[in-house]
N, C-alpha and C positions, 0 to 999 in steps of 0.2 A: 286710356281708359277708366271711367269711374262706376263701381257697380256700387247702386244704392240701397239699400235693403231697408224697406220701410216697413211699416204694420203696427197694429197695437200691443202694447205692454203684452208680453207672453205667448207675441204670434211667432216668436221664434228668432229673431235676428241674428241675437248673438251667435245662437248656436249653429246656424245656418251662416254666419258669415266667416265663424272659424273652420267648418267646414271645407269652403269654399278656398279660404286662404290654406288650409294644409294640402288641399289639391291641384293649388295653383303656383306652381313654384317661384312665382316673381311678382309677389303680392305682397300688400302691406294693407293692415285694418289701421283706418284710420277713427278715432270717436270722439266725435265732438260732444258728448258729454261729460268730456273732463274740463273743455273750455268753460261751461256752465257751474259744474262744481269750483275753478278757480274764480269764475265771475262771485260768485256766494261768498267764499272764504274770503275774498279781498273788497266784500262792501259793506259798507255801515249797515246794520242790521235795519236800519228804518227804511233802506231802500230796496229790500231785499225783495224779490217779486218771486210767486208761488210756483210759477215757470219760466223755468231761466230762457227760453227761447223768445220770451217777450221782452228782452234786453237786445236793443238794436246792434249793441258790438257783438253779442254772441254771433248772431247772422253774418253780419260785418267779417268777423274773425275766419271764421269758420270758411265761408266763402275764397278769401283771400289763403289762405294756408293750404286749402283744397286747389286752388289755382298754383300757386309756388309749386307745391308738392309735383300736381299734374306736370308742371314745365319742368321740374328738375329731376323725376323718379320717369324708368322707362316702363316701370311695370303698371299692373292692375289695381287700383286703389277701390279697397271695399271697406262702406260707411254703413255701419248699421246703426240707423238713428229714424225715429218718429218723428213726421213730419206731416202734421193734418192739417194747419191752417196753411191757405192757397198762396198767402201775399207771401208767407215764409217761404214758401214752396218756390215762389216766383224770385225772392231776393237769394237764395242759396242757386239752386238747380237749374232753375232756367238763365238766371244770370251766368252762369257756368256754361250754358248752353251757348248762350250769345256768345261768349269766347272762343265758339269753337270748339270747347272740349266735349270730347263725346261719353255721355251718360247714358246708362243701362239703369233704370228706375224699375224696382218691382216692389209690389205691395203684398205681402203676406195677410192673407184673409184668415181669421178662423170665428165659429160661432162665439157668443159670448158665455155659453156654457165650457166650452173647450177653453177660454182663454182665463177663465176665474180657475179651472183647474190649473191649467199650467202656472196660473201665480200662483197659486197654491202650494204644488211643488216645490216653488222656488223661496218658499215662506212669507209670500206676501198674502195678505188676507183680505176678507171680503172690503174692509174697511179701509185699506191701502190706498195711498195718492193713485198707482198704478190700476186698481182696480175702479176706483171711482170714475178712471177717463176712457173706461172699455166703450159706453156707448156714444162718446164725443167721437172717439177713432173709429168703430164701425161704421157711424154716419157718415161722418169725414171722407174717410179712406176708400170707401164706395165709387167715389167721384171718378168720371174719365179722366180727368189730371193725373189722378194717383195708377195710372195703368200704369206696367202691367200686372195683372191681378193674379194671385197664386192661392186658392181656396188649401189649405193646410190640415183642414178638420181630418182627412183620411187618407192622408200622405205621409210617408217615412223622411225622414231628414235628407236620405239620399235619392228619392224621389225629386222633391224639391230642390235640390241642388242640380240634379241632373235637368229640372227642367228650366233653371236660369242660366245654366251651361250650353243650353241648346238656344233659348231664347237670345242669348249673348253673342251666340259661335264665339264660345272660347272652349278649347279644349284639356280638359281635365286631365292630373294624372291618374293612372289606374288606383282603385281603392282597395288599397291593399293590407287594411288593420282589419283584424278582428274584434268580433263585438265588443269583447272583455277590454281591450285599448281604447275603442270609441266610446266604452260607457266610463272609461276613466279621465280621459283629455276632456270630454263634455263634464265631468264634475269637476275638473279642476278650474276649466273656464266658468263655471258657475259659481265657484268658490270665489277667485277673482272680481268678479262683477258683484258681490255683494256688497250695497254701498249703506253705510253706516254715516 
């Protein structure tokens, strides 16, 4: 099974994915962004695109890689990745479903104000690329294509994780970490995901 965690930048995809990973014993986090950064670093600057999802090879590679992992790995694959373009959604997610791969897709929604606040906490200003994508993401991701929707404005991380587990009918390990342990773990994840 693949759990695809979609949502605008700042919606909590990475945090939720790592919390799911911590509580799902046989799980693996696959990050499609890494392929985007690889493509950018290995392309002449004249052909570099603002959004690496616009490279056909990014979509093709991620489809192929996820199919390969699914075929060779018996656990749950967790994919934290924003996809707003319906065509790109079809080229990866629906194509995997056509291959009879079970994908549970979740979109984390939040208000414009909440997203800006969360982005600011992680160091992205109001003029940053993620902040400039908020309206496009909110507009696009509320479409029925991107269901199952979870409004995260007033939910804790644990409540979001529990909702995903319930909807995906997966059993989580008990949550035995203290609040301090969780804060430290989440800070480490944030630091590891700072893109320079």
